Backbone as CSV, one residue per row, in Angstrom:
resi,resn,N_x,N_y,N_z,CA_x,CA_y,CA_z,C_x,C_y,C_z
1,MET,-5.800,-2.830,2.977,-4.792,-4.187,2.401,-4.897,-4.755,1.255
2,GLN,-6.581,-5.180,1.341,-7.469,-5.448,0.305,-7.490,-5.139,-0.765
3,GLN,-7.836,-3.901,-0.831,-7.746,-3.750,-1.736,-6.525,-3.471,-2.118
4,LEU,-5.962,-3.651,-1.737,-4.324,-3.402,-2.801,-3.723,-4.609,-3.231
5,SER,-4.926,-5.495,-2.792,-4.248,-7.190,-3.063,-5.686,-7.223,-4.555
6,LYS,-5.903,-6.449,-4.498,-7.429,-6.847,-5.786,-6.793,-5.605,-6.621
7,THR,-7.089,-4.295,-6.923,-6.489,-3.185,-7.654,-4.439,-3.361,-8.381
8,GLY,-3.988,-3.798,-6.610,-2.651,-3.643,-7.302,-2.023,-2.360,-6.366
9,LEU,-2.248,-0.876,-6.444,-1.742,-0.083,-6.208,-2.856,1.165,-5.370
10,CYS,-2.980,1.786,-5.080,-4.134,3.473,-5.049,-2.875,4.363,-4.882
11,ASN,-2.964,5.625,-4.544,-2.258,7.101,-4.547,-2.887,7.201,-3.191
12,SER,-1.749,8.380,-2.543,-2.292,8.160,-1.095,-3.710,9.304,-1.029
13,LYS,-4.127,10.043,-2.262,-5.558,10.552,-1.732,-6.344,9.349,-1.549
14,GLN,-6.290,8.714,-2.473,-7.248,7.610,-2.309,-7.318,7.119,-0.568
15,ALA,-6.014,6.689,0.029,-5.546,5.968,0.831,-6.856,6.851,1.778
16,LYS,-6.126,7.973,2.001,-6.914,9.029,2.866,-8.465,8.793,2.572
17,ASP,-8.979,9.673,1.572,-10.340,9.486,1.441,-11.095,8.558,1.330
18,HIS,-10.823,7.705,1.214,-11.399,6.175,0.907,-11.225,5.333,2.527
19,CYS,-9.773,5.522,3.347,-9.376,4.411,4.283,-8.982,5.345,5.246
20,GLY,-9.434,6.352,5.195,-8.406,7.456,6.561,-7.397,7.144,7.135
21,LEU,-6.270,6.963,6.252,-4.421,6.684,6.086,-3.661,8.108,5.729
22,SER,-3.480,8.431,7.346,-2.266,9.754,7.033,-1.314,9.299,6.805
23,MET,-0.270,10.468,6.094,0.713,10.246,5.264,1.762,9.564,7.006
24,GLU,1.372,9.805,7.859,2.245,9.633,8.918,1.700,7.684,9.237
25,ARG,0.882,7.682,8.754,0.136,6.084,8.851,0.984,5.241,7.856
26,LEU,0.548,5.907,6.497,0.971,5.072,5.730,2.749,4.916,5.469
27,LYS,3.688,6.186,6.426,5.131,5.915,6.427,5.207,5.056,7.620
28,LYS,4.330,4.947,8.526,4.477,3.502,9.196,4.476,1.889,8.808
29,LEU,3.226,1.807,7.780,2.979,0.620,7.552,4.106,0.793,6.681
30,GLU,4.635,1.290,5.673,5.920,1.545,5.038,6.802,0.847,5.956
31,LYS,7.643,1.127,7.094,8.761,1.023,7.391,7.882,-0.491,8.133
32,SER,7.073,-1.039,8.217,7.045,-2.435,9.026,6.892,-2.917,7.684
33,GLY,6.986,-2.564,6.219,7.339,-3.692,5.571,5.444,-4.346,4.856
34,TYR,4.694,-3.360,5.425,3.577,-4.083,4.906,3.182,-3.121,3.542
35,ILE,3.693,-1.852,2.879,3.387,-1.548,1.921,5.039,-1.327,1.637
36,LYS,4.786,-0.494,-0.179,5.615,-0.255,-0.470,5.312,1.553,-1.098
37,THR,6.209,2.550,-0.940,5.642,3.641,-1.607,6.327,4.027,-2.601
38,SER,6.386,5.108,-3.841,6.664,5.443,-4.602,5.977,6.822,-5.317
39,GLU,6.882,7.718,-5.858,5.954,9.115,-6.296,6.515,9.063,-7.772
40,HIS,5.632,9.147,-8.074,5.313,9.554,-9.470,4.336,10.393,-10.083
41,ILE,4.924,10.822,-11.336,3.758,11.936,-11.692,2.893,11.543,-13.070
42,VAL,1.970,11.598,-12.794,-0.044,11.587,-13.053,-0.591,12.086,-13.637
43,ARG,-1.099,12.427,-14.871,-1.625,13.479,-15.295,-1.092,14.790,-14.905
44,GLY,-0.019,15.006,-15.137,0.594,16.073,-14.579,0.417,16.230,-13.285
45,GLU,0.601,15.686,-12.781,0.467,15.854,-11.111,0.970,14.747,-10.371
46,ASN,1.778,15.143,-9.024,2.345,14.169,-8.430,1.865,13.161,-7.471
47,ASN,2.314,11.950,-7.194,1.113,11.183,-6.401,2.692,10.105,-5.906
48,LEU,1.745,9.820,-4.956,2.777,8.986,-3.530,1.745,7.992,-4.285
49,ILE,2.306,6.800,-5.199,1.893,5.162,-4.643,2.028,4.011,-3.956
50,VAL,0.872,3.336,-3.798,1.023,3.078,-2.618,0.529,1.347,-3.208
51,GLN,1.606,0.441,-2.782,1.909,-1.510,-3.192,2.087,-1.494,-1.793
52,LEU,1.547,-2.914,-1.740,1.544,-4.103,-0.766,3.302,-4.769,-0.897
53,ASP,3.556,-4.398,-0.109,5.057,-4.961,0.201,5.103,-7.097,1.314
54,LYS,6.041,-7.148,0.867,6.109,-8.579,1.795,5.058,-8.627,3.128
55,VAL,5.677,-7.988,3.520,5.128,-8.304,5.103,3.102,-7.716,4.482
56,GLY,2.677,-7.051,4.338,0.982,-7.116,3.775,0.919,-7.951,2.354
57,LYS,1.261,-8.414,1.559,1.271,-9.594,1.082,0.817,-10.961,2.026
58,GLU,1.718,-11.071,2.523,1.703,-12.013,3.898,0.791,-12.458,5.080
59,TYR,0.635,-10.696,5.093,-1.344,-10.321,6.330,-2.257,-10.914,5.114
60,CYS,-2.503,-10.469,4.447,-3.273,-11.157,3.012,-3.577,-12.154,3.118
61,ARG,-2.599,-13.019,2.815,-2.550,-14.719,2.391,-3.424,-15.340,3.914
62,GLN,-2.561,-14.471,4.974,-3.255,-15.327,6.077,-4.747,-14.466,6.493
63,GLU,-4.905,-13.747,6.609,-6.210,-12.931,7.099,-7.683,-13.072,6.129
64,PHE,-7.079,-12.416,5.008,-8.344,-12.937,4.007,-8.351,-14.024,2.994
65,GLY,-7.028,-14.963,3.111,-7.409,-15.892,2.381,-7.003,-16.116,0.987
66,ILE,-5.817,-14.960,0.747,-5.553,-14.241,-0.721,-4.318,-15.226,-1.444
67,SER,-4.487,-15.605,-3.031,-3.496,-16.499,-2.866,-3.497,-15.430,-4.265
68,SER,-3.930,-14.763,-4.920,-3.357,-14.473,-6.433,-3.479,-12.864,-5.781
69,PHE,-2.426,-11.905,-6.527,-2.487,-10.671,-6.115,-2.302,-9.734,-7.731
70,CYS,-2.971,-9.071,-7.533,-3.141,-8.216,-9.448,-1.725,-6.952,-8.921
71,VAL,-1.121,-7.487,-9.880,-0.054,-6.525,-10.129,-0.106,-5.467,-10.902
72,ALA,0.814,-4.513,-10.731,0.102,-3.148,-11.225,1.901,-2.749,-11.834
73,GLN,1.249,-2.120,-12.947,2.692,-1.423,-13.349,2.652,-0.219,-13.833
74,LYS,4.150,0.253,-13.463,4.102,1.583,-13.624,3.849,2.129,-14.978
75,ASN,3.698,2.078,-15.478,3.887,2.344,-16.820,1.939,2.435,-17.192
76,HIS,1.586,1.849,-16.177,-0.072,2.076,-16.553,-0.864,3.099,-15.396
77,LEU,-0.353,3.730,-14.455,-0.510,4.719,-13.256,-1.884,4.992,-13.833
78,GLU,-2.461,5.901,-14.855,-3.709,6.638,-14.622,-4.369,5.088,-14.949
79,HIS,-4.333,4.429,-16.033,-5.695,3.291,-15.998,-5.484,2.969,-14.770
80,ASP,-4.158,2.455,-13.931,-4.504,1.615,-12.805,-5.040,2.161,-10.843
81,ILE,-5.258,3.795,-11.672,-5.554,4.285,-10.162,-7.220,4.841,-10.796
82,LYS,-7.557,4.965,-12.247,-8.799,5.108,-12.090,-10.124,3.460,-11.574
83,LEU,-8.870,2.110,-11.701,-9.472,1.223,-11.801,-9.851,1.311,-9.997
84,THR,-8.695,1.390,-9.477,-8.951,1.601,-8.009,-10.073,2.463,-7.262
85,GLU,-10.330,3.781,-8.628,-11.786,4.535,-7.989,-12.924,3.721,-8.316
86,VAL,-12.941,3.166,-9.523,-13.665,2.274,-9.357,-14.389,0.926,-8.551
87,TYR,-13.012,0.593,-8.402,-13.128,0.011,-7.272,-14.032,0.565,-5.426
88,TYR,-13.499,1.402,-5.241,-13.734,2.606,-3.968,-15.188,2.535,-3.916
89,ARG,-15.546,2.668,-5.122,-17.204,3.401,-5.731,-18.237,2.182,-5.554
90,LEU,-17.646,1.311,-5.298,-18.869,0.532,-5.562,-19.210,-0.242,-3.313
91,ASP,-20.042,-0.700,-3.079,-20.251,-1.670,-2.110,-19.345,-2.308,-1.675
92,SER,-19.544,-2.505,-0.446,-18.153,-3.658,0.132,-18.346,-5.020,-0.094
93,ASP,-19.340,-5.393,-0.410,-20.298,-6.512,-0.593,-20.057,-6.761,-2.185
94,VAL,-20.018,-5.790,-2.381,-19.645,-6.061,-4.341,-18.097,-6.810,-4.628
95,GLN,-16.997,-5.140,-3.927,-15.985,-5.296,-3.588,-15.538,-6.444,-2.957
96,ASP,-16.231,-7.286,-2.312,-15.566,-8.960,-2.106,-15.609,-9.869,-3.225
97,THR,-16.273,-9.453,-4.435,-16.807,-10.390,-5.268,-15.509,-9.933,-6.833
98,TRP,-15.011,-8.742,-6.820,-13.949,-8.544,-7.778,-12.575,-9.050,-7.786
99,ARG,-12.672,-9.742,-9.195,-11.883,-10.614,-9.531,-10.651,-9.756,-10.558
100,HIS,-9.503,-9.676,-10.438,-8.368,-8.654,-11.156,-8.156,-10.107,-12.700
101,GLU,-7.674,-8.778,-13.202,-7.247,-9.146,-14.710,-6.161,-10.886,-14.515
102,ARG,-5.436,-10.697,-13.712,-4.877,-12.062,-13.657,-5.583,-13.562,-13.145
103,GLU,-6.625,-13.558,-12.363,-7.541,-14.402,-11.951,-8.156,-15.127,-13.312
104,LEU,-9.008,-13.740,-14.209,-9.562,-13.514,-14.518,-9.170,-14.883,-15.818
105,ILE,-7.408,-14.297,-16.042,-6.777,-14.849,-17.237,-6.623,-16.175,-17.008
106,ASP,-6.470,-17.086,-15.752,-6.181,-18.080,-14.784,-7.828,-18.949,-15.116
107,ARG,-8.710,-18.222,-14.994,-9.968,-18.444,-15.416,-10.064,-19.098,-16.536
108,TYR,-9.732,-17.839,-17.418,-10.166,-18.211,-19.045,-9.539,-19.421,-19.450
109,TYR,-8.243,-19.744,-19.234,-7.221,-21.195,-19.192,-7.857,-22.570,-18.372
110,GLU,-8.203,-22.213,-17.625,-9.399,-23.086,-16.986,-10.352,-23.969,-17.668
111,MET,-11.227,-22.278,-18.457,-12.297,-23.021,-18.730,-12.028,-23.441,-20.377
112,TYR,-10.876,-23.102,-20.610,-10.470,-23.065,-22.475,-9.252,-23.441,-22.225
113,PRO,-8.473,-24.878,-21.830,-7.024,-25.115,-21.835,-6.667,-25.283,-22.979
114,GLU,-7.719,-25.866,-24.099,-6.911,-25.978,-25.546,-6.636,-24.582,-26.184
115,ARG,-6.653,-23.510,-25.527,-6.762,-21.678,-26.012,-5.237,-21.332,-25.200
116,GLU,-4.153,-22.465,-23.838,-3.011,-22.310,-23.310,-2.132,-21.411,-23.825
117,GLY,-2.109,-19.725,-23.714,-1.037,-19.250,-23.986,-1.602,-18.263,-25.080
118,GLU,-2.393,-18.007,-25.386,-3.625,-17.328,-26.428,-4.059,-16.037,-26.224
119,LEU,-4.182,-16.024,-24.975,-4.722,-14.462,-24.769,-3.839,-13.219,-25.025
120,LYS,-4.076,-12.360,-26.349,-3.068,-11.364,-26.119,-4.016,-9.900,-25.227
121,THR,-4.969,-9.885,-24.731,-5.098,-9.094,-23.525,-6.579,-9.533,-22.421
122,CYS,-7.368,-9.035,-21.813,-8.235,-9.440,-21.316,-8.304,-8.232,-20.205
123,ILE,-9.948,-8.886,-19.807,-10.671,-7.513,-19.591,-9.829,-6.971,-17.897
124,ASP,-9.826,-5.636,-17.791,-9.082,-5.706,-15.998,-9.982,-6.375,-14.839
125,ALA,-11.751,-6.287,-14.610,-11.447,-7.054,-13.718,-12.886,-7.266,-13.782
126,ALA,-13.457,-8.312,-12.925,-15.476,-8.485,-12.911,-15.394,-8.554,-11.577
127,ILE,-16.932,-8.117,-11.351,-17.628,-8.360,-10.004,-19.153,-8.603,-10.159
128,GLU,-19.304,-9.599,-8.996,-20.996,-9.966,-9.587,-21.793,-8.714,-8.436
129,VAL,-22.544,-8.323,-9.105,-23.939,-8.122,-8.363,-25.765,-8.002,-8.727
130,ASN,-26.001,-8.943,-8.055,-26.681,-9.752,-7.590,-27.474,-10.891,-8.879
131,GLY,-25.610,-11.899,-8.707,-25.874,-13.331,-9.255,-25.536,-12.477,-10.900
132,GLU,-25.035,-11.253,-11.844,-24.820,-11.034,-12.649,-23.329,-10.855,-12.787
133,LEU,-22.205,-11.599,-13.712,-21.002,-11.296,-13.512,-21.239,-10.228,-14.699
134,ILE,-19.991,-9.265,-14.354,-20.234,-8.083,-14.668,-18.540,-7.389,-14.934
135,ALA,-18.517,-7.522,-17.070,-16.812,-6.977,-16.677,-16.668,-5.607,-16.555
136,ILE,-15.391,-5.062,-15.952,-14.941,-3.892,-16.010,-13.931,-3.571,-16.854
137,GLU,-13.649,-2.829,-17.802,-12.751,-2.496,-18.241,-12.517,-1.139,-18.363
138,SER,-11.045,-0.290,-17.883,-10.833,0.980,-18.113,-9.945,1.416,-19.206
139,VAL,-10.077,1.793,-20.278,-10.936,2.255,-21.251,-9.429,3.526,-21.539
140,GLY,-8.722,3.283,-22.454,-7.502,3.520,-22.552,-7.184,4.575,-23.879
141,ALA,-6.426,5.598,-23.714,-6.625,6.753,-25.477,-6.311,5.963,-26.456
142,SER,-5.213,4.835,-26.257,-5.763,4.254,-27.367,-5.703,3.282,-27.937
143,TYR,-6.924,2.706,-27.473,-8.128,1.558,-27.590,-8.423,2.110,-28.770
144,THR,-8.613,1.080,-30.022,-9.626,0.742,-30.678,-10.402,0.567,-31.088
145,GLY,-11.088,0.378,-31.848,-12.712,0.106,-31.428,-12.572,-1.920,-31.378
146,ALA,-11.799,-2.415,-32.548,-11.130,-3.714,-32.054,-10.467,-4.274,-30.987
147,VAL,-9.943,-2.972,-30.421,-9.488,-3.939,-28.942,-10.975,-4.563,-28.160
148,ILE,-11.704,-3.012,-28.141,-13.110,-3.497,-27.070,-13.574,-3.880,-27.237
149,GLU,-13.656,-4.440,-28.788,-14.394,-5.946,-29.421,-14.447,-6.982,-29.097
150,LEU,-12.528,-7.144,-28.565,-11.624,-8.340,-28.566,-12.141,-8.804,-27.077
151,LYS,-12.287,-7.405,-25.917,-12.442,-7.595,-24.904,-13.781,-7.906,-24.317
152,GLN,-14.992,-7.626,-25.353,-16.180,-8.226,-24.836,-16.594,-9.054,-25.284
153,GLU,-15.713,-10.321,-26.437,-15.605,-11.289,-26.593,-14.914,-12.400,-25.173
154,ILE,-14.054,-11.311,-24.660,-13.146,-12.439,-23.672,-13.660,-12.027,-22.429
155,ALA,-14.988,-11.208,-22.361,-15.930,-11.231,-21.009,-16.855,-11.715,-21.206
156,THR,-17.605,-12.676,-22.715,-19.005,-13.039,-23.050,-18.495,-14.649,-22.695
157,SER,-17.113,-14.949,-23.362,-16.562,-16.183,-22.896,-15.981,-16.269,-21.370
158,LEU,-16.090,-15.740,-20.455,-15.494,-15.670,-19.191,-16.881,-15.984,-18.328
159,GLY,-17.933,-15.273,-19.093,-19.248,-15.677,-18.878,-19.935,-14.775,-18.319
160,CYS,-19.261,-12.808,-18.102,-19.935,-11.679,-17.981,-21.025,-11.777,-19.051
161,SER,-22.104,-11.338,-18.473,-23.743,-10.863,-19.227,-23.411,-9.237,-19.498
162,ARG,-22.259,-8.270,-19.630,-21.552,-7.851,-20.224,-20.720,-6.523,-19.564
163,MET,-20.193,-5.494,-20.503,-18.937,-4.870,-19.437,-19.067,-3.895,-19.728
164,GLU,-18.782,-2.950,-18.324,-19.111,-1.616,-18.365,-17.396,-1.290,-18.740
165,CYS,-17.523,0.198,-19.230,-16.486,0.799,-19.620,-16.253,2.097,-18.874
166,VAL,-15.039,2.130,-18.061,-14.982,3.499,-17.091,-13.753,3.902,-18.213
């Protein structure tokens, strides 16, 4: 649940591999309103996409104190699945530091209120490792050098010492 609040989604394979959730368990969670699932083709393969639903979000608010939820976009599934895989590869203490794009946008405007509404893009996430804030960016095929440079500038503005592109 916590992972879904931070990355917005996972696919059923990730849920099984990283959380031990069978299809039967996913169906029960969906029936109880914790998650919602939908089928999509990603990279030419069928994927069952898992996202938080109302009961799941409320559970995250109550159990983990989460107030900001990552919103995944159906037109960026490959990108978001890749970010989820990055999240799962991190140690659990680093996962706890994961800040998603919406949180970073909010932080940017808190730091630079005079720039409210100016951001055209933002880094995907940021993590903290040994006191170092590191930007995470899932680079898409359409990204140009200018886009990556802009994201690097945003990362620096947010206090990130470097940006890791995946």
